Z-matrix of the N, CA and C atoms (Angstrom, degrees):
N
C 1 1.460
C 2 1.528 1 109.90
N 3 1.318 2 116.10 1 125.43
C 4 1.461 3 121.33 2 176.02
C 5 1.538 4 107.15 3 -88.97
N 6 1.336 5 115.75 4 92.51
C 7 1.458 6 120.86 5 -175.60
C 8 1.523 7 112.25 6 -65.87
N 9 1.324 8 116.90 7 -33.18
C 10 1.467 9 119.83 8 179.10
C 11 1.527 10 110.64 9 -65.00
N 12 1.334 11 116.23 10 -42.64
C 13 1.465 12 120.13 11 178.36
C 14 1.521 13 110.95 12 -66.85
N 15 1.336 14 116.78 13 -39.18
C 16 1.468 15 120.25 14 178.22
C 17 1.519 16 111.01 15 -63.65
N 18 1.333 17 116.87 16 -44.01
C 19 1.457 18 120.71 17 179.01
C 20 1.528 19 110.94 18 -62.93
N 21 1.336 20 116.59 19 -40.25
C 22 1.458 21 119.91 20 179.44
C 23 1.522 22 110.57 21 -64.53
N 24 1.322 23 117.23 22 -38.22
C 25 1.462 24 120.79 23 178.32
C 26 1.521 25 111.36 24 -65.75
N 27 1.331 26 116.51 25 -43.41
C 28 1.464 27 120.76 26 178.00
C 29 1.528 28 110.22 27 -63.27
N 30 1.315 29 116.81 28 -42.23
C 31 1.467 30 121.71 29 178.31
C 32 1.522 31 110.64 30 -61.76
N 33 1.336 32 117.04 31 -43.57
C 34 1.460 33 121.28 32 178.84
C 35 1.526 34 110.81 33 -64.24
N 36 1.323 35 116.75 34 -40.72
C 37 1.463 36 120.73 35 178.66
C 38 1.525 37 111.26 36 -63.44
N 39 1.325 38 117.01 37 -41.95
C 40 1.468 39 121.17 38 -179.93
C 41 1.522 40 111.15 39 -64.50
N 42 1.323 41 117.69 40 -45.62
C 43 1.462 42 121.15 41 178.18
C 44 1.521 43 110.56 42 -60.63
N 45 1.318 44 116.84 43 -43.65
C 46 1.459 45 120.79 44 -178.49
C 47 1.526 46 111.44 45 -62.42
N 48 1.321 47 116.74 46 -46.42
C 49 1.464 48 121.12 47 -178.70
C 50 1.530 49 111.14 48 -64.13
N 51 1.319 50 117.27 49 -46.54
C 52 1.465 51 121.25 50 -177.19
C 53 1.525 52 111.19 51 -62.37
N 54 1.320 53 117.69 52 -38.46
C 55 1.461 54 121.20 53 -177.56
C 56 1.525 55 112.60 54 -83.69
N 57 1.332 56 116.97 55 -32.30
C 58 1.465 57 120.00 56 -172.54
C 59 1.519 58 113.76 57 -86.89
N 60 1.318 59 118.99 58 -38.76
C 61 1.465 60 120.89 59 -173.51
C 62 1.533 61 112.96 60 -60.69
N 63 1.346 62 120.53 61 -46.82
C 64 1.477 63 118.18 62 177.00
C 65 1.527 64 112.55 63 -58.14
N 66 1.337 65 116.48 64 -40.02
C 67 1.466 66 119.75 65 177.07
C 68 1.525 67 111.00 66 -64.60
N 69 1.333 68 116.54 67 -39.92
C 70 1.464 69 120.50 68 179.88
C 71 1.523 70 111.68 69 -65.35
N 72 1.328 71 117.54 70 -34.09
C 73 1.471 72 120.58 71 177.72
C 74 1.526 73 110.20 72 -64.46
N 75 1.323 74 116.42 73 -43.72
C 76 1.469 75 120.62 74 179.51
C 77 1.525 76 110.96 75 -64.42
N 78 1.342 77 115.97 76 -48.46
C 79 1.462 78 120.14 77 -178.36
C 80 1.526 79 111.22 78 -67.61
N 81 1.330 80 116.27 79 -43.01
C 82 1.464 81 119.78 80 179.85
C 83 1.527 82 112.63 81 -61.71
N 84 1.328 83 116.60 82 -39.23
C 85 1.464 84 120.39 83 178.66
C 86 1.528 85 110.79 84 -66.43
N 87 1.327 86 116.31 85 -43.15
C 88 1.464 87 120.08 86 179.80
C 89 1.530 88 111.38 87 -63.19
N 90 1.325 89 117.14 88 -41.37
C 91 1.462 90 120.30 89 179.64
C 92 1.519 91 111.76 90 -69.45
N 93 1.327 92 117.35 91 -30.18
C 94 1.461 93 120.83 92 -178.45
C 95 1.521 94 112.27 93 -77.02
N 96 1.319 95 117.74 94 -34.38
C 97 1.460 96 120.79 95 -170.75
C 98 1.526 97 114.44 96 -105.48
N 99 1.307 98 117.53 97 -19.17
C 100 1.464 99 118.96 98 -172.24
C 101 1.522 100 111.49 99 -113.75
N 102 1.325 101 114.39 100 145.77
C 103 1.450 102 122.19 101 173.38
C 104 1.522 103 108.52 102 -114.83
N 105 1.306 104 116.78 103 127.41
C 106 1.456 105 120.43 104 -178.98
C 107 1.519 106 109.54 105 -150.92
N 108 1.290 107 115.37 106 161.35
C 109 1.458 108 120.73 107 -178.55
C 110 1.531 109 110.03 108 -66.47
N 111 1.300 110 115.78 109 131.39
C 112 1.456 111 120.72 110 179.80
C 113 1.520 112 114.02 111 86.60
N 114 1.345 113 117.08 112 10.25
C 115 1.467 114 119.82 113 -178.69
C 116 1.529 115 111.28 114 -62.51
N 117 1.322 116 116.81 115 -42.16
C 118 1.466 117 119.66 116 -179.30
C 119 1.520 118 111.55 117 -63.11
N 120 1.331 119 116.67 118 -35.14
C 121 1.463 120 120.48 119 177.81
C 122 1.528 121 111.15 120 -69.41
N 123 1.318 122 116.09 121 -37.68
C 124 1.463 123 119.70 122 177.31
C 125 1.522 124 111.12 123 -65.71
N 126 1.334 125 116.53 124 -43.08
C 127 1.465 126 119.87 125 177.59
C 128 1.529 127 111.16 126 -63.28
N 129 1.329 128 116.35 127 -37.50
C 130 1.467 129 119.93 128 177.54
C 131 1.524 130 110.72 129 -65.88
N 132 1.332 131 116.16 130 -40.48
C 133 1.469 132 120.56 131 179.33
C 134 1.526 133 111.00 132 -63.69
N 135 1.317 134 116.40 133 -38.62
C 136 1.464 135 120.63 134 178.60
C 137 1.529 136 110.93 135 -63.96
N 138 1.336 137 116.89 136 -35.07
C 139 1.455 138 121.67 137 -177.55
C 140 1.536 139 113.86 138 -83.00
N 141 1.323 140 118.21 139 -7.44
C 142 1.467 141 121.47 140 -176.38
C 143 1.528 142 113.54 141 -53.18
N 144 1.344 143 120.31 142 -43.38
C 145 1.472 144 119.24 143 -179.58
C 146 1.518 145 114.82 144 -59.93
N 147 1.337 146 118.08 145 -16.66
C 148 1.458 147 120.53 146 178.49
C 149 1.527 148 112.27 147 -73.76
N 150 1.331 149 117.22 148 -27.88
C 151 1.464 150 121.11 149 -175.54
C 152 1.523 151 113.16 150 -113.34
N 153 1.321 152 117.45 151 -19.71
C 154 1.460 153 120.28 152 -178.81
C 155 1.523 154 109.65 153 -83.93
N 156 1.327 155 118.78 154 133.60
C 157 1.472 156 120.49 155 178.81
C 158 1.525 157 111.62 156 -57.01
N 159 1.331 158 118.52 157 137.63
C 160 1.467 159 121.14 158 -179.23
C 161 1.529 160 113.45 159 -56.65
N 162 1.332 161 116.82 160 -32.91
C 163 1.461 162 118.87 161 179.60
C 164 1.526 163 111.55 162 -66.57
N 165 1.331 164 116.80 163 -31.30
C 166 1.464 165 120.14 164 177.42
C 167 1.526 166 110.17 165 -68.33
N 168 1.339 167 115.39 166 -45.18
C 169 1.469 168 119.43 167 176.62
C 170 1.520 169 109.84 168 -61.72
N 171 1.330 170 116.41 169 -42.55
C 172 1.462 171 120.39 170 178.23
C 173 1.514 172 112.59 171 -60.90
N 174 1.323 173 116.59 172 -38.00
C 175 1.471 174 120.14 173 178.48
C 176 1.530 175 111.35 174 -63.56
N 177 1.328 176 115.76 175 -48.19
C 178 1.469 177 118.85 176 -179.26
C 179 1.532 178 111.41 177 -64.63
N 180 1.326 179 117.09 178 -36.09
C 181 1.467 180 119.78 179 176.78
C 182 1.520 181 110.69 180 -68.82
N 183 1.329 182 116.32 181 -37.13
C 184 1.464 183 120.10 182 177.43
C 185 1.522 184 111.27 183 -62.11
N 186 1.337 185 115.27 184 -41.55
C 187 1.467 186 119.87 185 178.09
C 188 1.525 187 110.77 186 -72.03
N 189 1.339 188 116.87 187 -42.11
C 190 1.463 189 120.56 188 -175.06
C 191 1.519 190 114.65 189 -75.58
N 192 1.335 191 117.29 190 -24.47
C 193 1.468 192 120.58 191 -177.63
C 194 1.525 193 112.91 192 -112.87
N 195 1.329 194 117.47 193 0.66
C 196 1.460 195 121.66 194 -177.33
C 197 1.521 196 113.29 195 -71.26
N 198 1.323 197 114.59 196 177.04
C 199 1.471 198 119.82 197 -176.94
C 200 1.522 199 113.16 198 -65.87
N 201 1.321 200 117.43 199 -21.89
C 202 1.452 201 121.04 200 -179.21
C 203 1.523 202 112.95 201 -87.86
N 204 1.317 203 117.07 202 -7.92
C 205 1.459 204 120.47 203 -178.71
C 206 1.528 205 110.66 204 -90.30
N 207 1.333 206 115.26 205 160.70
C 208 1.464 207 120.65 206 179.57
C 209 1.519 208 110.83 207 -64.48
N 210 1.344 209 116.25 208 -43.30
C 211 1.463 210 120.13 209 -179.23
C 212 1.526 211 110.54 210 -65.42
N 213 1.326 212 116.63 211 -45.18
C 214 1.460 213 120.46 212 -179.30
C 215 1.517 214 112.41 213 -61.58
N 216 1.324 215 116.91 214 -42.34
C 217 1.468 216 120.74 215 179.43
C 218 1.527 217 111.06 216 -67.68
N 219 1.336 218 116.52 217 -39.37
C 220 1.464 219 119.85 218 -179.41
C 221 1.519 220 110.75 219 -65.47
N 222 1.328 221 117.32 220 -44.38
C 223 1.465 222 121.09 221 179.44
C 224 1.524 223 110.68 222 -64.41
N 225 1.327 224 117.64 223 -40.60
C 226 1.459 225 120.44 224 -179.38
C 227 1.526 226 111.57 225 -67.24
N 228 1.339 227 116.93 226 -37.11
C 229 1.462 228 120.09 227 176.83
C 230 1.528 229 111.46 228 -68.31
N 231 1.331 230 116.06 229 -35.79
C 232 1.461 231 120.53 230 -176.39
C 233 1.524 232 112.21 231 -77.99
N 234 1.323 233 116.67 232 -40.12
C 235 1.472 234 120.78 233 -173.79
C 236 1.513 235 113.73 234 -111.48
N 237 1.329 236 116.78 235 -15.89
C 238 1.455 237 119.68 236 -176.36
C 239 1.517 238 112.87 237 77.10
N 240 1.328 239 117.19 238 11.90
C 241 1.461 240 121.62 239 -177.66
C 242 1.523 241 109.38 240 -133.45
N 243 1.313 242 117.02 241 134.79
C 244 1.454 243 120.51 242 177.60
C 245 1.524 244 110.77 243 -83.32
N 246 1.326 245 115.68 244 155.89
C 247 1.452 246 121.16 245 -179.33
C 248 1.524 247 112.20 246 -83.48
N 249 1.328 248 115.69 247 -35.20
C 250 1.459 249 119.81 248 -178.98
C 251 1.530 250 109.45 249 -72.52
N 252 1.326 251 115.88 250 140.37
C 253 1.466 252 123.10 251 -178.49
C 254 1.535 253 111.96 252 59.06
N 255 1.339 254 114.25 253 36.17
C 256 1.461 255 120.67 254 178.71
C 257 1.523 256 108.34 255 -141.99
N 258 1.325 257 116.27 256 153.30
C 259 1.466 258 121.14 257 -176.95
C 260 1.526 259 111.59 258 -59.72
N 261 1.320 260 117.96 259 -37.26
C 262 1.463 261 120.80 260 -179.03
C 263 1.524 262 111.11 261 -62.45
N 264 1.321 263 116.95 262 -35.27
C 265 1.454 264 120.32 263 176.69
C 266 1.517 265 111.83 264 -66.84
N 267 1.343 266 115.89 265 -36.60
C 268 1.459 267 119.43 266 176.94
C 269 1.525 268 111.61 267 -64.63
N 270 1.328 269 117.18 268 -36.07
C 271 1.470 270 120.58 269 178.54
C 272 1.532 271 110.01 270 -63.34
N 273 1.321 272 116.28 271 -45.86
C 274 1.471 273 120.22 272 178.84
C 275 1.524 274 110.23 273 -61.24
N 276 1.324 275 116.88 274 -45.41
C 277 1.461 276 121.00 275 -179.85
C 278 1.519 277 111.34 276 -62.85
N 279 1.320 278 117.36 277 -41.81
C 280 1.460 279 121.37 278 -179.43
C 281 1.520 280 111.19 279 -65.27
N 282 1.315 281 117.29 280 -38.45
C 283 1.466 282 120.54 281 177.68
C 284 1.521 283 110.61 282 -62.45
N 285 1.330 284 116.66 283 -45.60
C 286 1.465 285 120.88 284 -178.70
C 287 1.527 286 111.13 285 -64.71
N 288 1.324 287 117.49 286 -45.02
C 289 1.455 288 121.48 287 -177.44
C 290 1.522 289 111.95 288 -66.90
N 291 1.322 290 117.66 289 -30.86
C 292 1.465 291 121.67 290 -174.32
C 293 1.521 292 113.81 291 -97.03
N 294 1.316 293 118.22 292 5.97
C 295 1.462 294 120.77 293 179.06
C 296 1.528 295 112.13 294 -54.59
N 297 1.336 296 119.98 295 -48.39
C 298 1.478 297 117.75 296 -179.29
C 299 1.520 298 113.50 297 -64.69
N 300 1.331 299 118.36 298 -33.50
C 301 1.458 300 121.25 299 179.67
C 302 1.525 301 111.63 300 -68.69
N 303 1.315 302 117.29 301 -22.74
C 304 1.457 303 121.36 302 179.35
C 305 1.520 304 112.24 303 -94.46
N 306 1.329 305 117.04 304 -43.82
C 307 1.466 306 121.02 305 -172.99
C 308 1.521 307 112.15 306 -74.13
N 309 1.329 308 117.33 307 -44.30
C 310 1.460 309 119.96 308 -172.52
C 311 1.529 310 113.68 309 -61.53
N 312 1.348 311 120.47 310 -49.22
C 313 1.471 312 118.42 311 179.17
C 314 1.523 313 113.23 312 -62.21
N 315 1.335 314 115.94 313 -36.87
C 316 1.467 315 119.54 314 -179.22
C 317 1.521 316 110.75 315 -71.27
N 318 1.318 317 117.64 316 -39.89
C 319 1.459 318 120.58 317 177.06
C 320 1.525 319 111.11 318 -61.44
N 321 1.325 320 116.51 319 -43.45
C 322 1.466 321 120.29 320 -178.21
C 323 1.529 322 111.54 321 -64.04
N 324 1.318 323 117.42 322 -38.93
C 325 1.462 324 119.22 323 -178.62
C 326 1.532 325 110.74 324 -74.56
N 327 1.323 326 118.45 325 -30.61
C 328 1.467 327 120.88 326 173.28
C 329 1.537 328 109.75 327 -63.44
N 330 1.331 329 116.92 328 -37.48
C 331 1.465 330 120.94 329 -178.19
C 332 1.519 331 112.57 330 -68.71
N 333 1.336 332 117.03 331 -18.12
C 334 1.471 333 119.98 332 179.51
C 335 1.528 334 113.08 333 -83.95
N 336 1.330 335 117.47 334 -11.36
C 337 1.462 336 119.97 335 179.78
C 338 1.529 337 109.56 336 -74.92
N 339 1.323 338 119.22 337 120.65
C 340 1.469 339 121.35 338 -178.99
C 341 1.528 340 111.29 339 -60.01
N 342 1.307 341 114.97 340 139.05
C 343 1.458 342 119.81 341 -179.26
C 344 1.527 343 111.10 342 -65.10
N 345 1.346 344 116.78 343 -33.86
C 346 1.462 345 119.13 344 -176.08
C 347 1.527 346 112.02 345 -66.48
N 348 1.344 347 117.50 346 -24.60
C 349 1.467 348 119.56 347 176.72
C 350 1.526 349 110.17 348 -66.89
N 351 1.314 350 116.55 349 -44.70
C 352 1.472 351 120.57 350 178.13
C 353 1.518 352 110.73 351 -66.89
N 354 1.343 353 116.98 352 -39.32
C 355 1.465 354 119.93 353 179.63
C 356 1.524 355 110.78 354 -65.82
N 357 1.327 356 116.82 355 -39.19
C 358 1.469 357 120.48 356 179.49
C 359 1.525 358 110.52 357 -65.77
N 360 1.324 359 116.41 358 -39.79
C 361 1.463 360 120.06 359 178.41
C 362 1.524 361 110.75 360 -65.07
N 363 1.340 362 116.39 361 -39.11
C 364 1.467 363 119.93 362 178.62
C 365 1.529 364 110.59 363 -66.67
N 366 1.334 365 116.68 364 -37.87
C 367 1.470 366 119.92 365 178.14
C 368 1.526 367 111.58 366 -65.83
N 369 1.337 368 116.65 367 -26.02
C 370 1.468 369 121.02 368 178.16
C 371 1.530 370 111.94 369 -81.74
N 372 1.313 371 116.64 370 1.62
C 373 1.457 372 120.10 371 176.20
C 374 1.519 373 115.16 372 93.93
N 375 1.323 374 117.28 373 7.71
C 376 1.463 375 119.18 374 179.66
C 377 1.522 376 110.47 375 -76.92
N 378 1.324 377 116.24 376 137.39
C 379 1.454 378 120.80 377 178.08
C 380 1.523 379 110.00 378 -74.43
N 381 1.335 380 116.56 379 165.41
C 382 1.461 381 120.73 380 179.58
C 383 1.522 382 111.11 381 -61.05
N 384 1.333 383 115.65 382 -38.87
C 385 1.460 384 119.37 383 -179.56
C 386 1.519 385 110.71 384 -66.38
N 387 1.321 386 116.51 385 -40.33
C 388 1.462 387 119.81 386 -179.98
C 389 1.524 388 111.26 387 -70.27
N 390 1.333 389 116.49 388 -37.09
C 391 1.456 390 120.01 389 176.05
C 392 1.521 391 110.43 390 -60.45
N 393 1.334 392 115.79 391 -41.14
C 394 1.461 393 119.93 392 -179.38
C 395 1.525 394 111.39 393 -63.02
N 396 1.339 395 116.69 394 -49.20
C 397 1.464 396 119.95 395 -175.02
C 398 1.526 397 113.13 396 -77.19
N 399 1.345 398 117.47 397 -33.54
C 400 1.463 399 120.20 398 -174.17
C 401 1.532 400 113.21 399 -92.23
N 402 1.324 401 117.92 400 -25.83
C 403 1.455 402 120.44 401 -174.91
C 404 1.535 403 112.07 402 -117.86
N 405 1.336 404 115.75 403 -55.75
C 406 1.464 405 119.07 404 -173.48
C 407 1.530 406 112.41 405 -69.42
N 408 1.320 407 116.30 406 -48.59
C 409 1.464 408 119.50 407 -175.14
C 410 1.530 409 112.85 408 -59.75
N 411 1.342 410 119.42 409 -44.26
C 412 1.476 411 118.12 410 176.83
C 413 1.530 412 113.20 411 -63.84
N 414 1.332 413 118.10 412 -26.01
C 415 1.457 414 120.70 413 -177.10
C 416 1.522 415 113.60 414 -84.84
N 417 1.331 416 117.55 415 -16.77
C 418 1.466 417 119.70 416 -176.73
C 419 1.520 418 112.54 417 -99.67
N 420 1.338 419 118.12 418 7.41
C 421 1.455 420 120.56 419 -176.81
C 422 1.522 421 114.01 420 -57.74
N 423 1.342 422 120.32 421 -37.97
C 424 1.469 423 118.17 422 176.45
C 425 1.526 424 112.75 423 -57.64
N 426 1.334 425 116.79 424 -42.23
C 427 1.460 426 120.31 425 178.77
C 428 1.512 427 112.68 426 -68.24
N 429 1.334 428 116.43 427 -39.27
C 430 1.471 429 120.36 428 178.17
C 431 1.521 430 109.98 429 -65.06
N 432 1.328 431 116.62 430 -43.18
C 433 1.462 432 120.48 431 179.20
C 434 1.524 433 111.14 432 -61.77
N 435 1.327 434 116.26 433 -42.87
C 436 1.460 435 120.08 434 177.42
C 437 1.519 436 111.15 435 -61.87
N 438 1.328 437 117.22 436 -42.86
C 439 1.460 438 121.26 437 179.62
C 440 1.524 439 111.31 438 -63.02
N 441 1.328 440 117.20 439 -40.96
C 442 1.468 441 120.81 440 -179.76
C 443 1.516 442 110.47 441 -62.48
N 444 1.326 443 116.57 442 -47.63
C 445 1.466 444 120.34 443 -177.35
C 446 1.520 445 111.18 444 -67.00
N 447 1.330 446 117.76 445 -42.89
C 448 1.457 447 120.82 446 179.66
C 449 1.522 448 111.51 447 -62.19
N 450 1.335 449 116.26 448 -45.51
C 451 1.469 450 120.03 449 -179.43
C 452 1.524 451 111.08 450 -65.68
N 453 1.321 452 116.56 451 -46.83
C 454 1.463 453 120.47 452 -178.28
C 455 1.531 454 110.43 453 -60.24
N 456 1.321 455 116.97 454 -46.51
C 457 1.458 456 121.26 455 -178.54
C 458 1.524 457 111.64 456 -67.21
N 459 1.330 458 116.52 457 -39.95
C 460 1.461 459 120.12 458 -178.74
C 461 1.518 460 111.64 459 -66.65
N 462 1.321 461 117.23 460 -39.12
C 463 1.470 462 120.25 461 178.38
C 464 1.524 463 110.72 462 -64.96
N 465 1.328 464 117.00 463 -38.69
C 466 1.461 465 120.56 464 179.08
C 467 1.526 466 111.55 465 -57.93
N 468 1.321 467 116.72 466 -36.76
C 469 1.454 468 119.86 467 -176.39
C 470 1.507 469 115.03 468 -100.06
N 471 1.323 470 118.53 469 2.63
C 472 1.458 471 121.26 470 -177.56
C 473 1.530 472 111.02 471 -65.56
N 474 1.322 473 115.95 472 134.61
C 475 1.461 474 120.41 473 -176.78
C 476 1.532 475 112.99 474 -125.39
N 477 1.344 476 116.32 475 -55.93
C 478 1.457 477 120.22 476 -172.06
C 479 1.512 478 114.49 477 -58.98
N 480 1.311 479 117.13 478 -51.22
C 481 1.463 480 121.26 479 -178.73
C 482 1.526 481 110.86 480 -64.55
N 483 1.339 482 116.35 481 -41.13
C 484 1.465 483 120.70 482 -179.61
C 485 1.520 484 110.71 483 -61.90
N 486 1.321 485 116.31 484 -44.47
C 487 1.468 486 119.92 485 -177.99
C 488 1.525 487 111.36 486 -68.23
N 489 1.326 488 117.51 487 -39.15
C 490 1.467 489 120.99 488 -178.21
C 491 1.522 490 111.52 489 -68.92
N 492 1.325 491 116.59 490 -43.43
C 493 1.467 492 119.98 491 -173.61
C 494 1.526 493 112.94 492 -92.16
N 495 1.329 494 117.01 493 -33.52
C 496 1.459 495 119.63 494 -174.11
C 497 1.507 496 115.31 495 -106.12
N 498 1.327 497 116.95 496 -19.00
C 499 1.453 498 118.62 497 -177.58
C 500 1.516 499 111.52 498 73.35
N 501 1.310 500 115.34 499 -142.59
C 502 1.469 501 120.70 500 -174.62
C 503 1.528 502 109.21 501 -140.94
N 504 1.322 503 116.01 502 69.08
C 505 1.467 504 121.93 503 -177.61
C 506 1.521 505 108.34 504 -106.77
N 507 1.313 506 116.65 505 115.00
C 508 1.470 507 121.09 506 -177.13
C 509 1.524 508 110.62 507 -60.23
N 510 1.333 509 115.68 508 132.46
C 511 1.452 510 121.19 509 179.00
C 512 1.506 511 114.95 510 80.01
N 513 1.333 512 117.77 511 -6.16
C 514 1.461 513 121.40 512 -177.39
C 515 1.522 514 111.78 513 -124.75
N 516 1.327 515 117.52 514 -50.20
C 517 1.464 516 121.24 515 -178.35
C 518 1.526 517 112.93 516 -134.74
N 519 1.314 518 118.69 517 1.30
C 520 1.472 519 121.05 518 -179.23
C 521 1.517 520 109.69 519 -84.65
N 522 1.321 521 115.98 520 99.05
C 523 1.452 522 121.53 521 -179.17
C 524 1.532 523 109.85 522 -88.56
N 525 1.329 524 116.21 523 179.29
C 526 1.458 525 121.03 524 -176.47
C 527 1.524 526 111.03 525 -65.38
N 528 1.321 527 117.87 526 -34.31
C 529 1.469 528 120.14 527 178.88
C 530 1.530 529 110.74 528 -67.03
N 531 1.333 530 117.20 529 -38.17
C 532 1.463 531 121.07 530 176.55
C 533 1.524 532 109.90 531 -67.16
N 534 1.339 533 116.43 532 -38.76
C 535 1.459 534 120.55 533 179.11
C 536 1.529 535 110.97 534 -63.52
N 537 1.327 536 117.19 535 -38.55
C 538 1.469 537 120.38 536 176.69
C 539 1.523 538 110.29 537 -63.18
N 540 1.320 539 116.48 538 -43.78
C 541 1.466 540 121.03 539 178.92
C 542 1.525 541 110.96 540 -61.44
N 543 1.333 542 116.72 541 -43.74
C 544 1.461 543 120.36 542 178.69
C 545 1.525 544 111.36 543 -62.28
N 546 1.322 545 116.89 544 -40.09
C 547 1.468 546 120.52 545 179.94
C 548 1.523 547 111.39 546 -64.53
N 549 1.320 548 116.29 547 -40.55
C 550 1.465 549 119.52 548 177.70
C 551 1.522 550 110.55 549 -66.04
N 552 1.340 551 117.02 550 -40.60
C 553 1.456 552 120.43 551 178.70
C 554 1.525 553 111.47 552 -62.76
N 555 1.344 554 116.03 553 -31.46
C 556 1.462 555 121.08 554 179.37
C 557 1.526 556 112.23 555 -90.13
N 558 1.347 557 117.15 556 7.15
C 559 1.473 558 123.24 557 -178.81
C 560 1.530 559 112.02 558 60.27
N 561 1.342 560 115.95 559 27.00
C 562 1.461 561 120.64 560 175.54
C 563 1.528 562 107.66 561 -95.61
N 564 1.330 563 115.35 562 75.26
C 565 1.459 564 120.42 563 -173.21
C 566 1.519 565 112.56 564 -72.34
N 567 1.323 566 117.72 565 -22.23
C 568 1.461 567 119.89 566 176.83
C 569 1.525 568 111.17 567 -65.31
N 570 1.332 569 115.47 568 -47.52
C 571 1.466 570 119.75 569 178.44
C 572 1.523 571 110.92 570 -65.62
N 573 1.322 572 116.53 571 -43.63
C 574 1.468 573 120.28 572 179.42
C 575 1.524 574 110.72 573 -61.68
N 576 1.334 575 116.38 574 -41.01
C 577 1.455 576 119.94 575 179.21
C 578 1.514 577 112.66 576 -66.26
N 579 1.328 578 116.99 577 -39.85
C 580 1.460 579 120.69 578 179.41
C 581 1.527 580 111.20 579 -64.03
N 582 1.348 581 116.46 580 -47.41
C 583 1.460 582 119.96 581 -179.32
C 584 1.524 583 111.38 582 -66.74
N 585 1.332 584 116.94 583 -37.43
C 586 1.465 585 120.30 584 177.63
C 587 1.521 586 111.16 585 -65.62
N 588 1.323 587 116.25 586 -38.22
C 589 1.470 588 120.36 587 178.86
C 590 1.521 589 111.03 588 -64.87
N 591 1.331 590 116.80 589 -40.05
C 592 1.464 591 120.46 590 178.28
C 593 1.528 592 110.58 591 -60.50
N 594 1.325 593 117.04 592 -44.94
C 595 1.461 594 120.56 593 179.30
C 596 1.527 595 111.25 594 -66.42
N 597 1.321 596 117.03 595 -38.99
C 598 1.453 597 120.58 596 179.26
C 599 1.523 598 111.71 597 -63.79
N 600 1.329 599 116.72 598 -46.85
C 601 1.459 600 120.86 599 179.77
C 602 1.524 601 111.06 600 -63.55
N 603 1.330 602 116.53 601 -40.29
C 604 1.471 603 119.47 602 178.34
C 605 1.518 604 110.60 603 -63.79
N 606 1.338 605 117.52 604 -44.70
C 607 1.461 606 120.79 605 -177.22
C 608 1.526 607 110.83 606 -62.70
N 609 1.335 608 116.50 607 -46.27
C 610 1.461 609 120.02 608 -179.46
C 611 1.532 610 110.97 609 -64.68
N 612 1.324 611 117.30 610 -43.56
C 613 1.467 612 121.00 611 -179.35
C 614 1.522 613 111.25 612 -65.01
N 615 1.343 614 116.42 613 -43.05
C 616 1.463 615 120.15 614 -178.66
C 617 1.517 616 111.62 615 -64.29
N 618 1.337 617 117.08 616 -43.40
C 619 1.463 618 120.42 617 -179.93
C 620 1.522 619 111.35 618 -68.08
N 621 1.332 620 116.74 619 -38.52
C 622 1.465 621 119.55 620 177.87
C 623 1.523 622 110.85 621 -65.28
N 624 1.327 623 116.93 622 -41.77
C 625 1.465 624 121.08 623 178.80
C 626 1.519 625 110.77 624 -64.56
N 627 1.326 626 116.73 625 -41.88
C 628 1.458 627 120.53 626 179.96
C 629 1.521 628 111.45 627 -63.31
N 630 1.326 629 116.13 628 -44.75
C 631 1.460 630 120.25 629 179.38
C 632 1.527 631 111.32 630 -61.77
N 633 1.327 632 116.48 631 -43.99
C 634 1.460 633 120.92 632 -179.71
C 635 1.525 634 111.81 633 -63.58
N 636 1.345 635 116.41 634 -46.40
C 637 1.463 636 119.71 635 -178.69
C 638 1.516 637 111.64 636 -68.14
N 639 1.328 638 117.03 637 -36.74
C 640 1.463 639 120.12 638 179.20
C 641 1.524 640 110.70 639 -63.97
N 642 1.338 641 116.42 640 -40.56
C 643 1.460 642 119.83 641 178.67
C 644 1.518 643 110.99 642 -65.86
N 645 1.346 644 116.51 643 -41.01
C 646 1.464 645 119.46 644 179.69
C 647 1.516 646 111.66 645 -65.56
N 648 1.342 647 115.63 646 -43.56
C 649 1.462 648 119.20 647 179.24
C 650 1.520 649 111.08 648 -65.62
N 651 1.350 650 115.74 649 -40.60
C 652 1.440 651 119.79 650 178.71
C 653 1.516 652 112.39 651 -64.71
N 654 1.353 653 116.03 652 -41.38
C 655 1.457 654 119.71 653 178.21
C 656 1.505 655 111.84 654 -66.62
N 657 1.330 656 116.45 655 -39.87
C 658 1.472 657 120.09 656 178.90
C 659 1.509 658 111.07 657 -65.09
N 660 1.346 659 116.64 658 -39.52
C 661 1.451 660 120.24 659 179.56
C 662 1.525 661 111.11 660 -66.48
N 663 1.363 662 114.95 661 -40.40
C 664 1.461 663 118.53 662 179.29
C 665 1.515 664 111.43 663 -64.65
N 666 1.340 665 117.02 664 -40.75
C 667 1.464 666 120.45 665 178.58
C 668 1.517 667 111.57 666 -64.73
N 669 1.328 668 115.87 667 -36.93
C 670 1.468 669 120.63 668 179.49
C 671 1.526 670 110.51 669 -65.61
N 672 1.354 671 116.02 670 -42.01
C 673 1.464 672 120.20 671 -179.10
C 674 1.514 673 111.18 672 -66.92
N 675 1.365 674 117.01 673 -35.27
C 676 1.462 675 118.99 674 178.54
C 677 1.524 676 111.97 675 -70.18
């Protein structure tokens, strides 16, 4: 077991979830409640990482964030650190790749909130901000929980984008998926099997826990409404 690679993967997953979920709540709410020109194109753009090969996304990020790009040069001048082959670049890549896994579940759960509940709260004098925190946010927890688990699990197993943008630098960009690949290349199937088993058990446990909690929250909410 490459514990350093596992820790780096967990760290990357945590950063991605913490930074992406609040953004996904804002975007998911806007897509659920608002109609505007080009909405279907925006939703399609959000879903692109689901169908586009990770290596293609990694290539465009490598070009867009590299030393020859405007963004890459600006970040390097400002911080003295390049984004490519660095942990910060992996965080940006992970956020972009996991946008659909975060936005879609949250958008769907926002769409299940009856409009008359929000209208009744507004008639009672509640502000939009208070409606969001007191009514909407407690009702969307199943979707938020699903988004957290999907994003966290997906980042743990991400390979193509990580390899394209971060390479294979131990302690910096070598995640658990890269470590598994290296073990297979070295014919160390015992190590590869152990690390693969850890990811498999985590994925199955996380999805089972999410499904169970979502059903409980959904049942509790339904009982409360009745």
